[in-house]
Structure formats: C-alpha cells, structure tokens
C-alpha positions in Angstrom: -1.7 -28.2 44.0 -4.7 -30.3 44.8 -7.9 -28.6 45.7 -9.5 -29.2 49.1 -12.5 -31.5 49.3 -14.7 -28.6 50.4 -13.8 -26.7 47.3 -14.7 -29.7 45.1 -18.0 -30.1 46.9 -18.8 -26.4 46.5 -18.1 -26.5 42.8 -20.1 -29.7 42.4 -23.0 -28.1 44.3 -22.9 -24.9 42.1 -22.9 -27.0 38.9 -26.0 -28.9 40.0 -28.0 -25.9 41.0 -30.0 -24.0 38.3 -28.8 -20.5 37.3 -31.9 -19.0 38.8 -31.3 -20.6 42.2 -27.6 -19.5 42.2 -28.5 -15.9 41.1 -31.2 -15.7 43.8 -28.9 -17.0 46.5 -26.1 -14.6 45.4 -28.4 -11.6 45.4 -30.0 -12.6 48.7 -26.6 -13.1 50.3 -25.3 -9.8 49.1 -28.3 -7.8 50.4 -28.4 -9.8 53.6 -24.7 -9.2 54.3 -25.2 -5.4 53.7 -28.2 -5.4 56.0 -26.5 -7.3 58.8 -23.4 -5.2 58.4 -25.4 -2.0 58.7 -27.2 -3.3 61.8 -23.9 -4.4 63.4 -22.3 -1.1 62.7 -25.4 0.7 64.1 -25.3 -1.4 67.3 -21.6 -0.7 68.0 -22.1 3.0 67.3 -25.1 3.2 69.6 -23.4 1.2 72.3 -20.4 3.5 72.2 -22.6 6.6 72.4 -24.5 5.3 75.4 -21.4 4.4 77.4 -19.7 7.6 76.3 -22.6 9.6 77.8 -22.3 7.7 81.0 -18.5 8.3 81.0 -19.1 12.0 80.5 -21.4 12.0 83.5 -18.7 10.3 85.6 -16.1 12.9 84.5 -18.5 15.7 85.4 -19.2 14.1 88.8 -15.4 13.8 89.4 -15.0 17.5 88.6 -17.8 18.5 91.0 -16.2 16.3 93.8 -12.8 17.8 93.2 -14.1 21.3 93.2 -16.2 20.8 96.4 -13.4 19.2 98.5 -10.5 21.2 97.3 -7.9 18.7 98.5 -9.8 17.3 101.6 -9.0 14.2 103.7 -9.3 10.7 102.3 -12.5 8.8 102.7 -16.0 8.4 101.3 -17.6 11.7 100.0 -20.9 10.4 98.7 -22.3 6.9 99.1 -26.0 6.9 97.9 -25.4 5.8 94.3 -27.5 2.7 94.8 -30.5 4.8 93.8 -31.0 5.9 90.3 -32.0 9.5 91.3 -29.0 9.8 93.7 -25.7 11.5 92.7 -22.6 9.5 91.9 -20.8 7.7 94.7 -17.4 9.3 95.3 -14.3 8.8 97.5 -10.8 10.1 97.9 -7.9 7.6 98.0 -4.3 8.5 98.9 -1.3 7.0 97.3 0.0 5.8 100.6 -2.3 3.2 102.3 -1.0 4.4 105.7 -2.9 7.7 105.1 -6.3 6.0 104.6 -9.3 7.1 106.7 -10.5 5.0 109.6 -13.8 4.1 107.9 -13.8 1.5 105.1 -14.1 2.6 101.5 -17.4 2.2 99.6 -15.7 1.6 96.3 -13.0 -1.1 95.7 -9.5 0.2 96.1 -6.8 -1.8 94.3 -3.2 -1.3 93.3 -4.0 0.6 90.1 -6.0 3.1 92.1 -2.9 3.8 94.3 -0.8 4.1 91.1 -3.2 6.8 89.7 -3.0 8.6 93.0 0.8 8.5 92.9 0.7 9.8 89.3 2.3 6.7 87.7 -0.8 5.5 85.9 -3.3 7.3 83.7 -7.0 7.7 84.8 -9.2 4.9 83.7 -12.8 3.6 83.6 -13.8 0.2 84.9 -17.0 -1.9 85.4 -17.7 -3.2 88.9 -20.6 -4.7 90.9 -21.7 -2.5 93.8 -24.3 -3.8 96.2 -25.4 -6.4 93.6 -25.9 -3.9 90.8 -23.6 -3.3 87.8 -21.7 0.0 88.2 -19.4 2.1 86.0 -16.5 3.7 87.9 -13.9 6.4 87.0 -10.6 6.6 88.8 -8.7 9.8 88.2 -6.1 12.1 90.0 -7.1 14.5 92.8 -4.8 17.0 94.4 -1.3 15.9 95.6 -0.8 12.2 95.6 -4.5 11.4 95.8 -7.1 9.9 93.5 -10.8 10.4 93.4 -13.2 7.5 92.5 -16.7 8.2 91.2 -19.3 5.5 90.3 -22.8 5.4 88.8 -25.2 2.5 88.2 -24.8 1.1 84.7 -27.8 -1.3 84.6 -30.0 1.3 82.8 -27.3 1.7 80.2 -26.9 -2.1 79.8 -30.7 -2.4 79.5 -30.7 0.2 76.8 -27.9 -1.6 75.0 -29.7 -4.9 75.2 -32.9 -3.2 73.9 -31.0 -1.7 71.0 -29.4 -5.1 70.2 -32.8 -6.8 70.2 -34.3 -4.1 68.0 -31.4 -4.2 65.5 -31.5 -8.0 65.5 -35.2 -7.8 64.5 -34.4 -5.3 61.8 -31.5 -7.5 60.6 -33.8 -10.5 60.4 -36.4 -8.6 58.5 -33.6 -7.4 56.2 -32.6 -11.0 55.5 -36.2 -11.9 54.7 -36.5 -8.9 52.4 -33.1 -9.8 50.8 -34.4 -13.3 50.1 -37.6 -12.0 48.5 -35.6 -9.5 46.5 -33.2 -12.2 45.4 -36.0 -14.4 44.2 -37.7 -11.4 42.4 -34.4 -10.4 40.7 -33.6 -13.9 39.6 -37.2 -14.4 38.3 -37.5 -11.1 36.4 -33.8 -10.8 35.3 -33.7 -14.3 33.9 -37.1 -14.3 32.2 -35.6 -13.6 28.8 -33.0 -16.3 29.4 -35.8 -18.7 30.2 -37.6 -17.8 27.0 -34.3 -18.3 25.1 -33.9 -21.7 26.8 -37.4 -22.8 26.0 -37.0 -21.7 22.4 -33.7 -23.6 22.1 -35.2 -26.7 23.6 -38.3 -26.5 21.3 -36.0 -26.2 18.3 -33.9 -29.1 19.5 -37.0 -31.2 20.0 -38.8 -30.3 16.8 -35.8 -29.6 14.6 -37.7 -26.6 13.2 -35.7 -23.4 13.0 -38.8 -21.3 12.3 -39.4 -20.6 16.0 -38.4 -17.2 17.3 -37.9 -15.8 20.8 -40.5 -13.2 21.8 -38.9 -9.8 22.4 -40.3 -7.2 24.8 -42.0 -4.3 23.0 -40.5 -0.8 23.0 -37.2 0.6 21.7 -35.8 1.2 25.2 -35.4 -2.6 25.8 -33.1 -2.9 22.8 -30.2 -1.7 25.0 -30.7 -4.7 27.4 -27.9 -7.3 27.1 -30.3 -10.2 27.4 -32.6 -8.7 24.8 -29.7 -8.2 22.5 -28.7 -11.8 23.0 -32.3 -12.9 22.1 -32.2 -10.6 19.0 -28.9 -12.2 18.0 -30.3 -15.6 18.6 -33.3 -14.8 16.4 -31.0 -13.6 13.7 -29.0 -16.8 14.0 -32.3 -18.8 13.7 -33.2 -16.9 10.6 -29.8 -17.7 9.0 -30.2 -21.4 10.1 -33.7 -21.5 8.6 -32.4 -20.1 5.3 -29.5 -22.6 5.4 -31.8 -25.5 6.0 -34.2 -24.4 3.3 -31.3 -24.0 0.8 -30.0 -27.4 1.8 -33.3 -29.0 1.3 -33.8 -27.2 -2.0 -30.3 -28.2 -3.1 -31.0 -31.9 -2.3 -34.3 -31.8 -4.0 -32.9 -30.0 -7.1 -29.9 -32.3 -7.3 -32.2 -35.4 -7.0 -34.4 -34.0 -9.8 -31.4 -33.2 -12.1 -29.8 -36.6 -11.5 -33.0 -38.6 -12.0 -33.2 -38.1 -15.8 -29.5 -38.9 -16.6 -29.5 -41.8 -14.2 -32.6 -43.2 -15.8 -31.1 -42.9 -19.2 -27.9 -44.5 -17.9 -29.8 -47.5 -16.6 -31.8 -47.8 -19.8 -28.7 -47.7 -22.0 -26.8 -50.1 -19.7 -29.6 -52.6 -19.8 -29.7 -52.1 -23.6 -26.0 -52.8 -23.9 -26.4 -55.9 -21.7 -28.4 -57.3 -24.6 -25.8 -56.3 -27.2 -26.1 -59.6 -29.0 -29.6 -58.6 -30.1 -28.5 -55.2 -31.4 -27.1 -54.2 -34.7 -23.7 -52.5 -34.9 -25.3 -49.1 -35.4 -27.7 -49.5 -32.5 -24.9 -50.7 -30.3 -22.8 -47.6 -31.3 -25.6 -45.2 -30.6 -26.3 -46.8 -27.2 -22.6 -46.7 -26.3 -22.3 -43.1 -27.4 -25.4 -42.1 -25.4 -24.0 -43.9 -22.4 -20.7 -42.1 -22.7 -22.4 -38.7 -23.0 -24.7 -39.4 -20.0 -21.8 -40.6 -17.9 -20.0 -37.3 -18.8 -23.1 -35.3 -17.9 -23.5 -37.0 -14.5 -19.8 -36.6 -13.8 -19.9 -32.9 -14.6 -23.0 -32.4 -12.5 -21.4 -34.2 -9.5 -18.1 -32.3 -9.9 -20.1 -29.0 -10.0 -21.9 -29.9 -6.8 -18.6 -30.7 -5.1 -17.2 -27.3 -6.3 -20.2 -25.5 -4.9 -19.9 -27.3 -1.6 -16.4 -25.7 -1.2 -16.8 -22.2 0.4 -13.1 -21.1 0.4 -10.3 -21.3 -2.0 -7.3 -23.6 -1.2 -4.7 -21.2 0.4 -1.6 -23.0 -0.9 -2.7 -22.5 -4.5 -3.4 -18.7 -4.3 -1.0 -16.6 -6.4 -0.9 -13.3 -8.3 -2.8 -13.8 -11.5 -2.8 -11.5 -14.5 -6.3 -11.4 -15.9 -5.5 -10.4 -19.5 -3.7 -13.6 -20.5 -6.3 -15.6 -18.6 -9.1 -14.0 -20.6 -7.3 -14.6 -23.8 -6.9 -18.3 -23.0 -10.5 -18.7 -22.0 -11.7 -17.0 -25.2 -9.4 -19.2 -27.3 -10.9 -22.3 -25.7 -14.4 -20.9 -26.2 -13.7 -20.4 -29.9 -12.8 -24.0 -30.2 -16.0 -25.2 -28.6 -18.3 -22.8 -30.6 -16.5 -22.1 -33.9 -19.7 -20.6 -35.4 -19.7 -17.7 -32.9 -17.7 -14.5 -33.0 -15.8 -13.6 -29.8 -14.4 -10.1 -29.6 -12.1 -9.0 -26.8 -11.3 -5.5 -25.7 -8.5 -5.2 -23.2 -8.0 -1.7 -21.7 -5.8 -2.8 -18.7 -4.2 -5.9 -17.3 -5.3 -6.0 -13.6 -3.6 -8.5 -11.2 -5.8 -10.5 -8.8 -4.7 -12.7 -6.0 -6.4 -16.1 -6.5 -6.3 -19.6 -7.9 -5.8 -19.6 -11.7 -7.7 -22.8 -12.3 -10.8 -21.4 -10.4 -10.7 -18.1 -12.2 -10.5 -19.9 -15.5 -13.5 -21.9 -14.5 -15.4 -18.6 -13.7 -14.5 -17.2 -17.2 -15.4 -20.5 -18.9 -18.8 -20.6 -17.2 -19.6 -17.0 -18.2 -18.5 -17.6 -21.8 -20.4 -20.9 -22.0 -23.6 -19.2 -20.7 -23.2 -16.3 -23.3 -22.5 -18.8 -26.1 -25.7 -20.9 -25.4 -27.9 -17.8 -25.8 -26.1 -16.3 -28.8 -27.5 -18.6 -31.5 -25.6 -20.3 -34.2 -23.9 -17.2 -35.6 -24.1 -14.7 -32.8 -21.5 -12.5 -31.2 -20.1 -12.5 -27.6 -18.3 -9.3 -26.5 -15.7 -9.4 -23.7 -14.2 -6.2 -22.2 -11.5 -6.0 -19.5 -10.6 -2.7 -17.7 -8.7 -2.0 -14.5 -11.8 -2.4 -12.3 -14.1 -4.8 -14.0 -14.7 -7.6 -16.6 -17.9 -7.6 -18.7 -19.3 -10.4 -20.9 -22.2 -9.6 -23.2 -24.3 -11.7 -25.6 -26.9 -10.6 -28.2 -29.4 -13.2 -27.4 -32.9 -12.9 -25.9 -31.6 -11.4 -22.7 -32.9 -12.1 -19.2 -36.6 -11.6 -18.3 -37.2 -9.2 -15.4 -38.9 -12.0 -13.4 -35.8 -14.2 -13.9 -33.2 -11.6 -13.1 -33.2 -12.0 -9.3 -32.7 -15.8 -9.6 -30.1 -16.3 -12.3 -27.4 -17.1 -9.8 -29.5 -19.6 -7.8 -28.4 -23.2 -7.9 -30.3 -25.3 -10.5 -32.4 -22.3 -11.5 -33.1 -22.3 -15.2 -35.2 -19.7 -16.9 -38.1 -20.7 -19.1 -36.1 -19.9 -22.3 -33.2 -22.0 -21.1 -34.9 -25.2 -20.2 -34.6 -26.6 -23.7 -30.8 -25.9 -23.7 -28.1 -28.2 -22.3 -26.9 -27.6 -18.8 -27.7 -28.2 -15.1 -28.3 -24.6 -13.9 -25.1 -24.6 -11.8 -22.7 -22.7 -14.0 -23.7 -19.2 -12.9 -24.1 -20.2 -9.2 -20.5 -21.5 -9.3 -19.3 -18.4 -11.1 -20.7 -16.1 -8.4 -19.3 -18.3 -5.6 -15.8 -18.2 -7.2 -16.1 -14.4 -7.6 -17.0 -13.9 -4.0 -14.2 -16.2 -2.8 -11.8 -13.9 -4.6 -13.3 -10.7 -3.2 -15.1 -9.8 -6.4 -18.8 -9.4 -7.2 -20.6 -10.8 -10.1 -23.9 -9.2 -11.3 -26.3 -9.7 -14.2 -28.3 -7.0 -16.1 -30.1 -6.3 -19.3 -27.7 -5.1 -22.0 -28.6 -1.9 -23.8 -30.0 -2.8 -27.2 -30.8 -6.4 -26.1 -29.0 -9.4 -24.7 -27.6 -10.1 -21.3 -24.6 -8.4 -19.6 -22.6 -10.0 -16.8 -20.4 -7.6 -14.9 -17.5 -8.9 -12.7 -16.3 -6.0 -10.4 -12.8 -6.6 -9.3 -11.7 -6.0 -5.6 
C-alpha cells in the first residue's frame, strides 16, 4: 500500500526538525489540547445548567398556571412577558381548533401544540421570537384535551452563555500560550543532557580525542535519570575507547621499535650478501646464517602480532581436549629445545577443556619457553596439573614487585630480561589464549624464589 503524499510530507517535516523543536511542539500540543478540551467541556456544562434553570422556571410557571385555572376556558392567561420583571406569558390551547377563544393567541400555535393537547405528543421546549426578542417556550398538557403554553425571555440567558463562551475562550487562549511556554521549557531543560552529549560527541568527532567527558549533574539523586545514565554510559564508553586508542598507539610504537632492529640487520646483511664476490666463504656463511635467523625472528614477531590481533578462537576447530597428553607433548618438545634443563611433571588429574588444541599447545609452549629462559643452563622447571589448575614454576631470579603488574603487557620486558632473546609477546599471547578458553592466567613469586605461573581452568 502506497502512503498518501500528506503522510510523506509529514514524515519529511519531522525528519528535518530538531528533536528539541519536535518535543516542544508535542508537549505544547498535548497541554493545549487538554486546556481547550477542559474549556469546551466547561462551556457545554455551563450552557446546559443555564438553560436547565430557565426550563425549571418554565415548568414552575406551567404548574402555577394549571393550578390557578383548574381547567378554565382556552385563551391567553398572562401576556406581559416582554418585560424581564414580569411573570411568564401563558395560554391554554384546546386540541380542537373549533374550541379556540375569539381573541388571538399571544404565543404561536402549531400542529405539535394540538398534538400535545390531544395527548398524542409528549411535552416539549422550543425557542421562538416574541415581539422581536428571543423567548423560550414550554408546551405541556393541561386538563382534558388541552395544552398550556408558557414562555419567558431568553436573551439574558443567551447573553450569559455568550459571556461564558468569551471568558472560556480567553482562558483557553491563555492556556495555549502557557502550553507553548511549558513545551519550550520542557524541551530546553529535558534535553539539556542530550545537548551536552551531542556537543561532546561532535567535539570528539572533530578533534579525534576520546579524553573528553560529558559533565554530569552533581548529587546521587540524578543517577536515576535515564539521560544521566546514558551520559554515564557514554563516559564509560569513552574511557574504554581512550584505553583502546592508547593501547593501539602503544602497540604500533612498540611493534615499530621491535621491528626496527631486525629490519636494520636484515638490510645490512642483504647489502653485505649483495657484494658476496668480495667476501670469503666464512664471511658469506656467517652473513647468510645471520640473515636466516633475522628472517625467522621477524617472521615469528609478525605471526605473534597476527595471533594477538585475533580476539576469538575459530569455532570450527574447537573440540574436547585432554590436558595431560597435551602437557606431556609440550614438555617433550621443551626438553628437545633445552636439553640442559630438567623438566619435572606432576599429573594429579586429567581435566578436559573445550578449545583449540594448537592454541592450547602454543600457550603451554610459551609458558615453558619463558620458564626455560630464566632457569639458567642447568636449572629446573616444575609443571603440575590438577583438576582445577596448571602451574609452571622456574627457579630463576623471579619477578620484581615493580614488574609483576606488567608481565602480561605486550612488548613489556623486565630489566633482567632485556638481554635475553624474545620480543615480549609470549606471555601476552598466553593470557589471551587462556581468556579465549575461559581460563585465567596469573603470575606470582614462587615460595623460595623463582616465578610461578598459575593457569586456573574454567
């Protein structure tokens, strides 16, 4: 079904108007409609009450006329109602026109009047003009086959109704003006936090600086306000964005710093091999070996960065993994890389973890590699597996208290580790893999010296 052009124009107009204008118009229209509705209802009630009082006077006058005549002859009973202080005009009309009095009637006599006299029609009220003035008339039954008509001037009633209409119209107009003022005030005060939120978002978009925050109103009572809660949430989001931007910049700076040295060495060795005809065989072999090691180092660093950039594990590769065989395999590989070290494994249970075997093997390899680097040439690395956690301990210098909060940061290397090989990404990658599998990896000082890494299983 196609929308009418008026609907499309209305929707286009609403889209082009600011939210504050639309809110002001909506609030003003709502209050104005209520004010006008109350005034209109008051007018009709007042009009009904005024005319109802006039009708009660006519009924009373008809009762007085009927009681005074007691079934008298047809004709005019009272005819001075043209004056406001005079009683109601009244006359008796028979059902048969042949029984009319010789004198003419003061009030108009029509077919419905004869029907009321004959009893075939109910009594009724009517508005007539008598001697140039508006008059209210009652026609009701009187005696046997007769009707009595009474009338009173209604111009004072109509004047009172007009005065009431003018007064209520003025009140309604004032109500509309007050509604407009209230709508503007509501839109201005109610959307003030939204305006601050908009200005903050525009400032951040213009400066690309997430350090800006939205000012929140003081006091704990305002925390329940929906707009204030939105501003608080937006500030929280800005804090997270600031941390993310800072971490991204630090990652780029650290990666650039870590890549500068091997790339410089690569370029130097490549330029050296380009002049291979001037080198001896031994020099050429040393340059080629150094070039191979540096390419491997850069490749490993780039692969680690790619692994760290991946937040979630690939779902199709997730399976139930028994940790005991995985630990044995990782320890066997570590013994081959560091034959001078002694690796001891204590397996109390064989827990099963849903995860990616290759990623879990990488986590274990990083932990064992880190422990091996700090264990010296003939040290010992202890691995213990229970039903709830995996621990890896070395007997090296341990972790300084100042370095302990930062050991899992990307590219962070303690002062004692800066002379050792590595890029500072191994432990960061290990914690990311652990969290992706629902586990938590922590570091602490081991009793008696050395470092202890504890992997708490989910």
